[in-house]
C-alpha positions as CSV (number, residue, x, y, z in Angstrom):
1,M,-58.6,-10.7,-46.0
2,S,-56.1,-9.8,-43.3
3,K,-53.5,-7.2,-44.1
4,Q,-51.1,-8.2,-41.4
5,P,-48.7,-10.1,-43.7
6,T,-48.5,-7.1,-46.1
7,M,-47.7,-4.8,-43.2
8,K,-45.0,-7.1,-42.0
9,K,-43.3,-7.1,-45.4
10,V,-43.3,-3.4,-45.5
11,L,-41.7,-3.1,-42.2
12,N,-39.0,-5.6,-43.2
13,V,-38.2,-3.7,-46.3
14,M,-38.0,-0.4,-44.5
15,T,-35.6,-1.9,-42.0
16,T,-33.4,-3.3,-44.7
17,A,-33.3,0.1,-46.4
18,A,-32.3,1.8,-43.2
19,L,-29.5,-0.7,-42.6
20,V,-28.2,-0.3,-46.1
21,G,-28.4,3.5,-45.8
22,G,-26.4,3.2,-42.6
23,V,-23.6,1.3,-44.3
24,V,-23.4,3.6,-47.4
25,A,-23.5,6.9,-45.6
26,P,-20.0,6.8,-44.2
27,I,-18.6,5.9,-47.6
28,V,-20.0,8.9,-49.4
29,A,-19.5,11.4,-46.6
30,P,-16.8,14.0,-47.1
31,I,-13.6,13.6,-45.2
32,S,-13.4,15.8,-42.2
33,A,-10.9,18.6,-42.2
34,D,-9.7,17.2,-38.8
35,A,-9.0,13.7,-40.1
36,A,-5.4,12.5,-39.3
37,N,-3.0,12.4,-42.3
38,T,-0.2,10.9,-40.2
39,T,0.2,8.8,-37.1
40,N,2.9,10.2,-34.9
41,L,4.4,8.5,-31.8
42,V,7.5,8.2,-29.7
43,D,8.8,4.6,-29.4
44,K,10.3,5.0,-25.9
45,V,10.0,7.6,-23.1
46,L,13.4,8.0,-21.5
47,H,14.0,8.8,-17.8
48,V,17.0,11.1,-17.9
49,D,19.2,13.2,-15.6
50,N,19.2,17.0,-15.6
51,D,22.5,17.0,-17.5
52,Y,21.7,14.2,-20.0
53,K,23.1,14.3,-23.5
54,S,22.5,11.6,-26.2
55,G,25.4,9.4,-27.1
56,D,26.4,8.1,-30.5
57,T,23.2,6.1,-30.9
58,A,19.8,7.6,-30.2
59,S,17.9,5.8,-27.5
60,N,14.4,6.7,-28.8
61,H,12.7,8.0,-31.9
62,I,9.7,9.9,-33.1
63,I,8.0,7.8,-35.7
64,I,6.0,9.5,-38.5
65,K,3.8,7.2,-40.5
66,E,1.5,7.8,-43.5
67,D,-2.2,7.4,-42.6
68,D,-4.9,8.9,-44.8
69,V,-2.8,10.7,-47.4
70,Q,0.3,9.5,-49.2
71,F,3.4,11.7,-49.3
72,D,4.4,10.5,-52.8
73,G,5.2,13.5,-55.0
74,T,5.1,16.1,-52.2
75,T,7.9,18.3,-51.0
76,D,6.2,19.5,-47.8
77,T,8.2,20.7,-44.9
78,F,7.4,20.5,-41.2
79,R,9.1,21.3,-38.0
80,L,10.0,19.3,-34.8
81,T,10.4,21.7,-31.8
82,L,11.9,20.9,-28.4
83,P,10.7,22.7,-25.2
84,S,12.7,25.3,-23.4
85,G,15.7,23.8,-21.5
86,V,16.3,21.1,-24.1
87,K,18.5,21.4,-27.2
88,W,18.9,19.3,-30.4
89,V,22.4,17.8,-30.8
90,K,22.8,19.7,-34.1
91,E,25.8,17.9,-35.5
92,K,23.7,14.7,-35.6
93,Y,21.3,16.1,-38.2
94,T,22.7,16.3,-41.7
95,G,21.6,15.0,-45.1
96,Q,18.7,12.6,-45.0
97,I,16.8,10.5,-42.4
98,G,15.0,7.3,-43.3
99,S,15.1,4.2,-45.6
100,T,16.1,3.9,-49.2
101,D,12.6,4.9,-50.3
102,A,10.7,6.9,-47.6
103,K,12.8,9.6,-46.1
104,F,13.0,13.1,-44.8
105,E,15.7,15.7,-45.7
106,V,17.2,18.0,-43.1
107,V,16.4,21.6,-44.1
108,Q,17.6,23.4,-41.0
109,V,18.5,22.7,-37.4
110,T,18.8,25.1,-34.5
111,D,18.9,24.6,-30.7
112,Q,15.1,24.2,-30.5
113,D,13.9,23.5,-34.1
114,L,14.5,20.7,-36.5
115,E,13.0,21.5,-39.9
116,L,12.5,18.5,-42.3
117,K,11.3,18.1,-45.9
118,V,9.4,15.0,-47.3
119,A,11.8,13.3,-49.7
120,G,12.3,9.9,-51.4
121,D,9.8,7.6,-53.0
122,W,6.9,6.9,-50.6
123,S,4.8,5.0,-53.3
124,K,6.6,1.7,-52.9
125,A,5.1,0.8,-49.6
126,M,1.7,1.4,-48.1
127,D,1.7,3.1,-44.7
128,A,5.3,4.0,-45.0
129,S,7.0,5.5,-42.0
130,V,10.3,7.2,-41.0
131,Q,11.9,7.0,-37.5
132,V,13.5,10.4,-36.7
133,P,16.2,9.8,-34.0
134,M,16.0,11.9,-30.9
135,F,19.5,13.3,-30.3
136,F,19.0,15.9,-27.5
137,E,20.7,17.5,-24.6
138,V,19.0,18.6,-21.3
139,D,19.9,22.1,-20.4
140,G,17.8,23.2,-17.4
141,A,14.5,21.5,-18.2
142,E,12.5,19.6,-15.5
143,G,9.8,17.1,-15.5
144,E,8.0,15.7,-18.6
145,L,9.5,16.8,-22.0
146,K,7.4,16.9,-25.1
147,V,8.4,17.3,-28.8
148,S,6.0,19.3,-30.9
149,V,5.2,18.4,-34.5
150,D,4.3,21.6,-36.4
151,A,2.7,20.6,-39.8
152,K,3.3,24.1,-41.2
153,G,0.4,23.7,-43.6
154,S,1.7,20.3,-44.9
155,T,-0.2,17.0,-45.0
156,L,1.3,15.9,-41.7
157,T,-0.7,15.9,-38.4
158,S,0.4,18.4,-35.7
159,G,0.7,17.4,-32.1
160,Q,2.8,17.1,-28.9
161,Y,4.5,13.8,-27.8
162,T,6.3,13.0,-24.6
163,F,9.8,11.7,-25.3
164,A,11.6,12.0,-21.9
165,V,11.2,12.7,-18.2
166,V,13.9,14.6,-16.2
167,S,14.2,12.9,-12.9
168,A,14.9,14.7,-9.6
169,G,17.8,12.4,-8.7
170,K,20.0,9.8,-10.2
171,T,18.8,6.8,-8.2
172,A,16.2,5.7,-5.6
173,T,17.0,3.1,-3.0
174,T,14.3,1.0,-1.2
175,V,14.0,-2.2,0.8
176,S,11.5,-5.0,0.1
177,E,10.4,-5.2,3.7
178,V,11.4,-3.5,6.9
179,K,11.7,-6.6,9.1
180,T,11.9,-6.7,12.9
181,I,15.2,-8.6,13.5
182,S,17.4,-9.8,16.4
183,D,21.1,-10.2,16.4
184,G,22.3,-12.1,13.2
185,D,18.9,-12.0,11.3
186,E,18.5,-11.4,7.6
187,I,17.0,-8.2,6.3
188,G,14.9,-7.6,3.2
189,T,16.3,-7.2,-0.3
190,I,17.7,-3.8,-1.0
191,R,17.0,-2.4,-4.5
192,I,18.7,0.6,-6.1
193,D,16.8,1.9,-9.2
194,E,18.3,4.1,-11.8
195,L,16.0,7.1,-12.3
196,A,17.8,8.7,-15.2
197,L,19.4,6.9,-18.2
198,K,23.2,6.7,-17.9
199,S,23.2,8.2,-14.4
200,M,24.8,5.2,-12.7
201,E,28.5,5.1,-13.2
202,Q,31.3,2.5,-13.3
203,G,32.9,2.5,-9.8
204,K,31.4,1.3,-6.6
205,V,28.3,1.3,-4.3
206,T,28.7,1.6,-0.6
207,L,26.2,0.6,2.2
208,T,27.1,1.8,5.7
209,L,25.5,0.7,8.9
210,P,25.3,2.7,12.1
211,A,28.0,2.2,14.8
212,K,27.6,-1.0,16.9
213,F,26.1,-2.8,13.9
214,K,28.1,-4.7,11.2
215,W,27.4,-6.8,8.1
216,A,27.5,-10.5,8.9
217,T,27.2,-12.2,5.5
218,Q,28.3,-11.8,1.9
219,P,25.2,-10.8,-0.2
220,T,24.1,-11.8,-3.6
221,V,24.2,-8.8,-5.9
222,T,22.7,-8.6,-9.4
223,I,22.8,-5.7,-11.9
224,G,20.4,-6.4,-14.8
225,N,21.0,-10.0,-15.7
226,K,24.6,-10.1,-14.4
227,T,25.6,-11.4,-11.0
228,V,28.5,-9.5,-9.3
229,N,31.4,-11.7,-8.3
230,A,31.1,-12.4,-4.6
231,D,34.9,-12.3,-4.1
232,A,34.9,-8.7,-5.4
233,I,32.4,-7.6,-2.7
234,T,34.1,-6.3,0.5
235,L,32.8,-6.4,4.0
236,N,34.5,-4.2,6.5
237,D,32.5,-4.2,9.8
238,N,29.7,-1.7,9.1
239,K,30.7,-1.0,5.5
240,L,29.7,-3.0,2.5
241,T,31.3,-2.1,-0.9
242,I,30.1,-3.4,-4.2
243,P,32.1,-2.9,-7.4
244,V,30.3,-1.8,-10.6
245,G,32.7,-2.9,-13.4
246,D,33.1,-1.8,-16.9
247,G,30.4,-3.0,-19.3
248,V,28.0,-4.0,-16.5
249,L,25.6,-1.1,-16.8
250,S,23.2,-0.7,-19.7
251,T,23.2,2.5,-21.6
252,E,20.0,1.7,-23.4
253,K,17.7,1.1,-20.4
254,L,17.4,2.0,-16.8
255,N,19.5,-0.2,-14.5
256,T,18.5,-1.8,-11.2
257,I,20.9,-3.3,-8.5
258,Y,19.4,-6.0,-6.2
259,I,21.3,-6.8,-3.0
260,S,19.9,-9.8,-1.1
261,G,20.8,-12.3,1.6
262,L,22.3,-9.6,3.9
263,K,22.4,-10.3,7.7
264,I,23.3,-7.9,10.4
265,D,25.1,-8.5,13.7
266,A,24.6,-6.2,16.7
267,D,26.9,-5.4,19.5
268,K,25.6,-6.2,23.0
269,D,25.0,-2.5,23.7
270,A,23.5,-1.7,20.3
271,A,20.3,0.4,20.7
272,Y,17.0,-1.1,19.9
273,G,14.9,0.6,17.2
274,D,15.3,1.5,13.5
275,I,18.5,0.5,11.7
276,E,19.3,3.2,9.1
277,V,21.7,2.5,6.2
278,Q,23.6,5.2,4.3
279,V,23.7,4.5,0.6
280,S,26.3,6.2,-1.6
281,G,28.5,5.6,-4.6
282,D,29.4,6.6,-8.2
283,G,26.3,7.9,-9.9
284,I,24.3,7.0,-6.9
285,T,22.1,9.5,-5.1
286,D,23.1,9.7,-1.4
287,Q,20.2,8.4,0.7
288,D,19.6,7.1,4.2
289,I,17.0,4.3,4.4
290,I,15.6,2.3,7.2
291,V,16.3,-1.4,6.4
292,A,15.2,-3.1,9.6
293,K,14.0,-2.6,13.2
294,Y,16.3,-4.1,15.8
295,A,14.5,-5.7,18.8
296,D,14.9,-8.1,21.6
297,Y,13.0,-11.3,21.7
298,S,9.6,-10.0,22.9
299,S,5.9,-9.7,22.0
300,E,3.4,-7.1,21.1
301,V,0.1,-7.2,22.9
302,S,-2.0,-4.3,21.7
303,V,-5.5,-3.0,21.0
304,K,-5.9,-0.8,18.0
305,D,-9.6,0.1,18.1
306,E,-11.7,2.1,20.6
307,V,-12.8,-0.2,23.5
308,P,-16.5,-1.0,23.8
309,T,-18.8,-0.4,26.8
310,V,-20.1,-3.5,28.5
311,L,-23.1,-3.3,30.8
312,A,-22.5,-4.7,34.2
313,G,-24.6,-7.7,35.3
314,R,-25.4,-9.0,31.9
315,N,-25.3,-12.8,31.5
316,N,-24.2,-14.7,28.5
317,T,-27.6,-15.2,26.8
318,D,-26.9,-12.4,24.3
319,T,-23.2,-12.3,23.6
320,K,-23.2,-9.3,21.2
321,D,-23.4,-7.1,24.3
322,L,-20.5,-8.8,25.9
323,K,-17.8,-8.5,23.2
324,T,-14.4,-6.9,24.0
325,A,-12.1,-5.0,21.6
326,E,-9.8,-7.1,19.4
327,I,-6.4,-7.9,20.9
328,L,-3.3,-8.4,18.6
329,I,-0.7,-10.8,20.0
330,K,2.4,-10.8,17.9
331,E,6.1,-11.8,18.1
332,E,8.4,-8.9,17.7
333,V,11.1,-11.2,16.4
334,A,10.7,-14.7,14.9
335,G,11.3,-17.3,17.6
336,S,10.4,-15.1,20.5
337,W,7.7,-17.5,21.8
338,L,8.6,-20.8,23.4
339,S,6.1,-23.3,22.1
340,N,6.5,-25.8,25.0
341,R,5.7,-23.2,27.6
342,D,2.4,-21.8,29.0
343,V,0.5,-18.4,28.6
344,Q,-1.8,-17.1,31.3
345,I,-4.5,-14.5,30.4
346,E,-6.1,-12.9,33.5
347,F,-9.1,-10.6,33.7
348,P,-10.3,-8.7,36.8
349,S,-11.8,-10.9,39.5
350,W,-15.3,-9.5,38.9
351,V,-15.2,-10.7,35.3
352,K,-16.1,-14.1,33.8
353,V,-14.9,-15.1,30.3
354,V,-17.8,-16.7,28.4
355,G,-16.6,-16.9,24.8
356,Y,-14.0,-15.9,22.2
357,E,-13.3,-15.3,18.5
358,I,-9.9,-16.0,16.9
359,S,-8.7,-14.4,13.6
360,G,-5.6,-13.3,11.7
361,V,-3.5,-16.4,12.5
362,K,-0.2,-16.0,10.7
363,G,3.3,-17.4,10.9
364,F,2.4,-20.6,12.6
365,A,3.0,-24.1,11.4
366,A,0.1,-25.8,9.6
367,G,-3.1,-26.4,11.6
368,A,-2.3,-23.7,14.2
369,E,-5.7,-22.0,14.0
370,D,-7.6,-25.3,14.9
371,A,-5.0,-26.0,17.6
372,L,-5.5,-22.5,19.2
373,K,-9.3,-22.9,19.1
374,A,-9.0,-26.3,20.8
375,K,-7.0,-24.8,23.6
376,F,-9.4,-21.9,24.1
377,N,-12.4,-24.3,24.0
378,T,-10.8,-26.4,26.8
379,E,-10.2,-23.4,29.0
380,I,-13.3,-21.2,28.6
381,K,-16.2,-22.6,30.5
382,G,-17.9,-19.3,31.5
383,D,-17.0,-19.6,35.2
384,S,-13.5,-18.1,35.5
385,N,-11.6,-14.9,34.9
386,E,-8.4,-16.8,34.0
387,I,-7.3,-18.7,30.9
388,E,-4.2,-20.9,30.6
389,L,-2.9,-22.0,27.2
390,N,-0.3,-24.8,27.2
391,N,2.1,-25.6,24.4
392,L,1.5,-22.9,21.8
393,P,1.7,-24.1,18.1
394,G,5.2,-23.9,16.5
395,Q,6.2,-21.3,13.9
396,A,6.6,-21.7,10.2
397,A,10.3,-21.5,9.2
398,G,11.6,-17.9,9.7
399,K,8.1,-16.4,10.2
400,T,6.9,-14.2,13.1
401,R,3.8,-15.6,14.7
402,E,0.7,-13.5,15.4
403,F,-3.0,-13.9,16.0
404,K,-6.0,-11.8,17.0
405,V,-8.6,-12.6,19.6
406,K,-11.9,-11.0,20.9
407,F,-13.4,-12.2,24.2
408,Y,-17.0,-12.2,25.5
409,V,-17.2,-11.3,29.2
410,S,-19.8,-11.1,31.8
411,T,-19.4,-8.9,35.0
412,K,-20.9,-8.6,38.4
413,A,-24.0,-6.4,38.6
414,D,-22.2,-3.8,40.7
415,A,-19.0,-3.7,38.8
416,A,-17.7,-0.6,37.0
417,G,-14.4,0.4,35.4
418,D,-11.8,-0.8,32.9
419,I,-11.8,-4.5,32.0
420,T,-8.1,-5.5,31.4
421,A,-6.5,-8.6,29.9
422,K,-3.1,-9.4,31.4
423,F,-0.8,-11.8,29.5
424,S,2.0,-13.5,31.3
425,G,3.8,-16.9,31.6
426,K,6.9,-18.6,30.4
427,A,6.1,-18.7,26.7
428,G,7.3,-15.1,26.2
429,I,4.0,-13.3,25.8
430,D,3.7,-10.4,28.2
431,G,1.5,-7.3,28.3
432,E,-1.6,-5.8,29.7
433,V,-4.3,-4.0,27.7
434,V,-7.7,-2.5,28.4
435,V,-10.3,-4.4,26.3
436,A,-13.6,-2.9,27.5
437,K,-15.2,-0.6,30.0
438,A,-17.9,-1.9,32.4
439,V,-20.7,0.5,33.4
440,A,-23.9,0.1,35.5
441,P,-26.9,-0.4,33.2
442,V,-28.7,2.6,34.8
443,N,-27.7,5.8,36.6
444,V,-29.7,6.4,39.8
445,D,-30.5,9.9,41.1
446,I,-32.4,10.2,44.4
447,A,-33.8,13.5,45.5
448,K,-32.8,14.3,49.1
449,A,-35.7,14.3,51.6
450,N,-35.8,14.7,55.4
451,V,-37.6,11.9,57.3
452,K,-38.1,11.4,61.0
453,T,-37.9,8.2,63.0
454,G,-41.1,6.5,64.0
455,I,-43.5,8.5,61.8
456,K,-45.4,6.5,59.1
457,N,-46.3,7.4,55.6
458,Q,-43.4,9.9,55.1
459,A,-42.7,10.9,51.5
460,I,-39.1,10.4,50.2
461,G,-37.5,12.1,47.3
462,N,-38.1,11.0,43.7
463,V,-35.9,8.2,42.4
464,T,-34.9,8.7,38.8
465,L,-33.4,5.8,36.8
466,T,-31.7,6.7,33.5
467,E,-30.3,4.1,31.0
468,A,-26.5,4.3,30.8
469,A,-26.8,3.1,27.2
470,K,-29.6,2.4,24.8
471,G,-31.2,-0.9,25.5
472,A,-29.8,-1.2,29.0
473,L,-33.4,-1.6,30.4
474,V,-34.4,-4.9,29.0
475,K,-38.0,-5.6,27.9
476,D,-39.9,-7.8,30.3
477,G,-37.0,-7.4,32.8
478,K,-37.3,-6.2,36.4
479,V,-36.0,-3.2,38.3
480,E,-35.7,-3.8,42.1
481,L,-35.5,-1.0,44.7
482,R,-34.5,-2.0,48.2
483,L,-34.7,0.1,51.3
484,T,-32.3,-0.2,54.2
485,D,-33.1,-2.6,57.1
486,G,-35.8,-1.3,59.3
487,V,-37.5,0.8,56.6
488,K,-40.3,-0.4,54.3
489,F,-42.6,1.1,51.7
490,S,-46.0,2.1,53.2
491,E,-47.7,1.9,49.8
492,K,-46.9,1.2,46.2
493,P,-44.9,4.1,44.6
494,T,-46.1,5.7,41.4
495,V,-43.9,4.8,38.4
496,K,-44.0,6.6,35.1
497,V,-41.8,7.0,32.1
498,V,-40.6,10.6,31.7
499,E,-38.5,10.1,28.6
500,G,-38.1,7.4,26.0
501,N,-40.4,4.4,25.2
502,L,-40.7,1.5,27.6
């Protein structure tokens, strides 16, 4: 009789016993001495200035909540300690803190220490907690501030908890995008963030442009969920003043001012380049920020990467050896290109353009990439060094147009030097860039030898051919040596490979 079923049952029983044991074990195990008796946490981390002092209402609290052990019937004391450079606002701590039932009683308060005693009836609610308000004053502290809970042998859990961060300044001003603009164009949205609670003040904010620039439009300004009355905002040439009225700023959370819809006018002799705005005001950190780049209607034609080497004389059967660097063609200012005009792209006369790749098409109207490809397809036949593009696709509203292109080029066998692409025409795209470097496939070194006229079978010097780049000598290809007129080989020369593998 087989014993396999019996064995199977035994295994099942053992497995069940092991599982039951695994469930029971944690229940009967003793509680670790490190088990948490309370859960302590700070409900909000404040960002404050280096002279911050709490107001009549605390902006954050440290919450102490029962966890494994109930406080009912205990009179334990514990201590909350602030770091150096921060002081308790002592007059705020008298009597008791907490609800009708669960509460703490203030035993003693000094600049750094707040000593509390468990009081009240904690038995009426499971997981009862008390929120201890954080009334404090910053007096020299910097960076992250932590309050320490010292259990002092009580049933509380000790630990350190971040309750505030002292910021380096009152505010930080940024712009959503540094646009390249022309006269009268709109810049990005300016944002002023409060870094420290209550650091912004009632009064005004001023934005000042450099000389020869002036604000052209009334902006939309919001502070929190409030919009500043446009009539109260003043424009005075290069100075914009925004009022910050009473009751606009929050004292409970960090404020942010958004300034959008601003346009800038430039004098006829204003300098091209970065436009830097001075930001100042009541409770505002003085700051100079670049909000835009002023430019004329023009284009960027550039190559960012190192240009590749192209072996002279190669045909278009293997285009990977014929690829140029990628060219970026970009409007400096929206509307710089005239869509109904032409663009000429010219390479050196010893170059033939045999192919192209387009990518990074941006800012054009819908269907632009296909339209550009169609124009290149029409122009590139592999027999010319020139390309003419007629009627560039139009722009999407307010967008600057750009695209990237790589070309595939073939050169004459004896060509060498920089391969350039020159852009010109009436569309507004101008520039010249080096896109590749042509080199001879092999370097030839001929040892000098003296020969005499009319004498046969004279030895000439060794001719050494060295690849200019790996793979320049193509398998199954030919190398042809030609002597000058009136001279011929008297016998086949000896050919051998002295380095490499052919």
